[in-house]
C-alpha positions, 0 to 999 in steps of 0.5 A: 771815498771813505766809509763813515759810521753806518746805520744798517736796517735789516742787518740780520739778513744775509746781505746785512751780515755780509755788509757788517763783516766787510765793515768790520774787516775794514775797521769801520763802525756800524749800528745794526737795526733789527726788529727782535731780540731773536734777530739781535742774538743771531747777530751777536753769535756771528764771529766775523762782524766785529761788535756793532751796536745793535738796536731793536726797534720797529722800522716804522718808528721814526723817532726810534730810528732817528735816535738810533741814527744819531752820529751815523753819516749814512743810513743803509736800508735793507728791508723788504719782502718778496711775498705778501702774507696776512701778517706782512703787507707790501705797504708796511714793509716797503712804503711805510718803512721808507717814509719813516727812514726818510723822516728819521734821516732828516732828524738825525742829520744823515747825509745819504740814504742807500736803499736796495730795490728790485730791477723792474720796480716802478710805481706804475707796475702791474705787479704789486711787489714791484709797484710797492717798491717803486713807490718806496723808491720814489719817496726816498728819491724825492726826500730832503736827504740825498738817496741812492736806490740800487735796483738789483736782480738775483744776488748770488753768493754762499748762503744766499737763498737764490743759491740754495734754490739753484743748487737744488734745481741743478742737482735734481733729476728733473727741474720743473721750470716755469715756461721751460726756464726762458726768463732772463737772469742777470745775477750779481755777486754778493761782493759786488753788492756790498761794494756798491752799498759802501761806495754809495754810502760814502757819497756825501754829495747832494744829488739823488740817484736811482741805479740799475745794477746787475752782473755782467752777463744775462742768460735764460734761467734754464742756462743758468741752472745748467751752468750751475750743474756744470760747476757742481760736476753734474750732467744737469736735470731734465727740464720739464716746462710748466706753463706760466698759466698753470703756475699762476693758477696754483698761486691764485688758489694758494693766495685764496686759501692760505694766510702764508701761501708758498707762492703768490702771483706778485712773487711769481712775477718778480721771479719771472721778470726778465732781467737784461740790462746794461750795468755799465753806467751804474758800475761806472758811477759806483767805481765797480769792476763787476765779477764775471758770472763764472767767478761768482758761480765758482765762489758760490758753489765750490766754496759751499762744497769745501 
């Protein structure tokens, strides 16, 4: 398989930057789509992404998206939110952008749409975020442009938000963990996600796919924190279990009294979702050899210390 020119929405995010850097390193073209001049300037300041074309537009503007996508064989959609606020609603960030992207892809003649989703996303989910993502996924999978939806867990690599959170917990004297950190995690390496996106984008077949992809090892959140502490040469924190009901109560109050709450119940549900799947079928379809968790942790945390 080979890469063709890609349209990348949400290109200023960490995964978007990593994808642009990988494409530039391999000599492939990309067209980066962002929502603001500030995001565009952020991309222009990066030294390792080459010189992608940058378009500033509203992701819900299908006409502008279609024009931006002219000449691009595949659209890569990296847009989504974990937390809903007064100014950022799931329906706008997920469903409406997916519908616009699909219609834009049809107009621009795209041969495939690749979209990142979340493990557990399903239209019938009781969790508002996972249900919204599931509806967006269903829209893309049912469209006339072949689509690949990659449902992912926590993504780990240098600079990832999840990595910063894990580092903080691993080096703290105490770690307040919901339910004592029993929820299952199955982190995937940023490099594997980029390889999966490129493999999916290079598929010019007529079939659509929904693939559940994760790292090769699942473990409780508490054990993951302890593993990170070991990588960092720390004894690890003393874990203080916090009842799930208490955390949900805090989130409920935060939602009621803040337009931008630090935590919402839907966000908590995603963060505490048990991720424990067999990633082999998806990895086989994409031609991936998944990175071992210890290799991911060393690349993430030892490199950050260098």
